[in-house]
GUDO-877187 format. One record per residue (C-alpha): residue in three letters; x, y, z. Coordinates in steps of 0.1 Angstrom, whole numbers, plus 5000, padded with zeros to 4 digits. Example, Ala and Ser with C-alpha at 12.3 -4.5 7.8 and 13.67 -1.06 7.14 Angstrom:
ALA512349555078SER513749895071
This chain:
MET942721290611PRO942221000585VAL938920820584SER938820460593ARG938920190566ARG935320080576ARG934020440574PHE935820500541LEU934220190525LEU930720260539GLY930820630532SER931920570497ALA929520290489ALA927620510465ALA930620540443ILE932220190446ALA929719980426ALA931119870393GLY927919910373SER928019940335LEU926820300333ALA929820480347GLY933220360334SER936520530337GLN935620780310VAL932921040317LEU932721090279ALA931420740273GLU927820830269PRO926420950235ARG925721330233VAL922721480216PRO924121760193VAL923622130203GLY920722270184THR918621960185GLU915122050194LEU914021850224PRO910321760229LYS908621990254GLN907521820286SER904721870311THR905721980345GLN903021770362GLY904421580391VAL907721770389VAL909221880422VAL911522180423PRO914822120440GLY915022300473SER911522170483GLY910622030516GLN912821990547ARG916621990549VAL917921640556PRO919621660590ASN923421680593THR923921700555GLY924921990532ASP927522250539ASP927922630538PHE931722640542GLU931422940565ASP933722780592ALA937022960588GLU938722640601TRP937122420574ILE939722170561TYR939921850541TRP942421590549PRO943521400517GLN944921050522HIS947220970492PRO947620750473LYS944020790462SER941720510451SER941320420414TYR938820130415ASN937220230382ILE940520170364ASP942519900383GLU940019780410GLN942219920438ILE940620090468ARG943420250488ALA942120310523PRO942020520544GLY940220780523GLY940221150525MET937721330548SER936721680558LYS937121790594ASN933421830598GLY932821470586LYS930521570558TRP932821500528VAL934721180519GLU936821050492ALA934820840467ALA936420500467LYS935520440430ARG937620710415GLY939520890443THR939621240456PRO940521560438ASP944121670445VAL943022010458VAL939922050481LYS940022370500ARG937922650514VAL938322980495PRO936723330498THR933323340480PRO933723480445PRO931823800436GLY928123770430GLY927723470453ILE925023400479PRO924423720499GLY926423710531SER928523410521LYS932223440531GLY933423090522ALA933022840494LEU934822520483MET937322490455MET938122160438GLN941022100413THR942921790402LEU946021690384TYR946721320388SER943221180382GLY944120830372VAL946020550389PRO948620690414GLY952120680399ARG950920580365LEU949920850339SER947220730314ASN947421030290ALA943621000288ASP940721200302GLN940021080338GLN938021210368ASP938121240406ASP935121260429LEU934221430462LEU931221260479GLN928821400504ASP928521120530VAL924721120532LYS924320770548GLY927120830573ARG925621170584PHE921921090582GLY922120730592SER920320560563ASP919820580525ILE916720770514PRO913820610495VAL912520810466SER909120800482TRP910521080503THR911221280471PRO914921360478ASN916221670460CYS919521850460THR920822190450VAL924222360446ARG925722690434VAL928622670410TRP931022940400VAL932522920365PRO936223010366PRO937723270342ALA938923130309ASP942523210317LYS942422960346TRP940922680325GLU942722360316MET943222390278ARG940822120270TYR937422180255ASP935321910270TYR933621800302SER935321950332PHE932721950361GLY929821730372PHE927121740398ARG925721390402ALA923521170423GLY924020800433LEU920720620429MET919520260431GLY917020170404GLN915019900388THR916319800354PRO914119700324LYS915019340333GLY913619380368LYS917019390386SER918119650411ASP921419830403GLU923120160408PHE923220460383TRP924520810384PRO922421080367GLY923721440368ILE924521770353PHE927921840336LEU929622150325GLU931422140292GLN934122390283GLN933522540249PHE934422840227ASP933123020196LEU934023340178LYS932323660189ASN933023970169GLY936023800155GLU937423710189LYS937523390208HIS934723370233SER934923100260PHE931822970278VAL930422650294ARG927422450284ALA925322240307ARG924821870297ILE922121660313ARG922621290319GLY920421160308ASP917321050289GLU915820710285TRP918520610261GLY921320730284ARG922221020262ASP923721350274LEU921321630264PRO922521990256GLY921422250282PRO921922620285ALA925222800280TYR926823020308GLU929523280308CYS932823260326GLU933023430360SER929423380366TRP927323170391ILE925022880381THR922422720403MET921822350397GLY919322110411MET918021760408SER914921590423PHE913821230423THR910121150426PRO908220840438ASP907420740402GLY911220680397ARG911820980374CYS914821210376HIS914221590372PHE916921840362PHE917022210368CYS919622480361LYS919722860358GLY922223150359GLY922723330392VAL922323220428GLU918623270433ASP916522970444LEU915222750416THR911622770404ILE909522560380LYS910622790352ASP914222650355HIS913022300348PHE915122160320GLY913521820317SER912521490334TRP913321140324TYR913420780335SER917220800330TYR918620500312ASN915020370312TRP915520280349ARG913120350377ALA914920500407HIS913820370441THR916620470465PHE918820780469LEU922320710481ALA924421020478TYR925321320457PHE928821400446PHE931021620424ASN933221510394ILE936421700386MET937821600352ASN941121660334ARG943721510310ASP945721270332ASP949121360317GLY950921500347ARG950821860332SER947121950326LEU945822090359SER942122090358SER940022400359PRO939422530395TRP935722480401ILE934022640431ILE930822540447ASP928722690476ASP925822580498PRO925222230485ALA922022110502LEU919821800504TYR916021810510ALA913121560513ALA909821690500THR907521410511ALA909321250540PRO907521130572LEU907921390600GLN908721150628ARG911220880633SER909920520631ALA911320210646THR912820100612ARG913920420595PRO914820770607GLY912421040597LEU912721420595GLY911621670620ALA912421460651LYS915121580674
């Protein structure tokens, strides 16, 4: 059941804009070296992701045994060749759509929840990709595909940051023997925001949390792990976060407050986030966020026709609003009304 061209373009709007901050390479931003001591921050005004009310009709628990995603190839590759190839992929429940900017991961399917997941969870979502560039044309470069939660299509509007939108997800790190043999960024959890630039213009930007595949030597043997990277600070740099073991769960979260700041959280395990899991808060890129558009997931690999990406699994992505009006108004839907 393909989504209509109109729905594809509207639902993917958060990933179409050709802004300067997210080119075809996820690796374009400068990275602060591991071991750099970051300044300690106050938690005043910080909102823990998972706070407030669930935004109606958004999120997913993947518990429906008939959950399915319908890909529509050839995929889009607007970030490379400015081609949007409608209709786009879409999940049966209408919550997930292909991002028209970069196209859909080649594999999007419901799988049994890996061990140690959310108690009672039977299903989760696996994403994996092979042909992440222009369809039919290998780039032999690192590329990425996106899966977008259709927030506007499901809720009916974008969300102002005056509502303090915040989102969470659980991520399972695959075993090292299932990894693509590439020690670099492999997974991203990101938000599409509109913000005010230092020049006073309004434009889109995409803060987020990435997972970077790494290894070191432990007792003389190769030890694989992933490191969180936060995008980003006021200079747009990717900041080094905690390291996590293979075959473990990570809980990630982001919140966006009325002052325009982006707040980043991550911890090992599947327990709810707390203020102790706060990694940092920034006016990312020195912009002030004013509108939340969507959240989405990046899957990255080497676009050479041979390097299948690592199989990333997510569970229970959820969107909240901590300071939203409780009733619907004539001009904008609220939360709490039936």
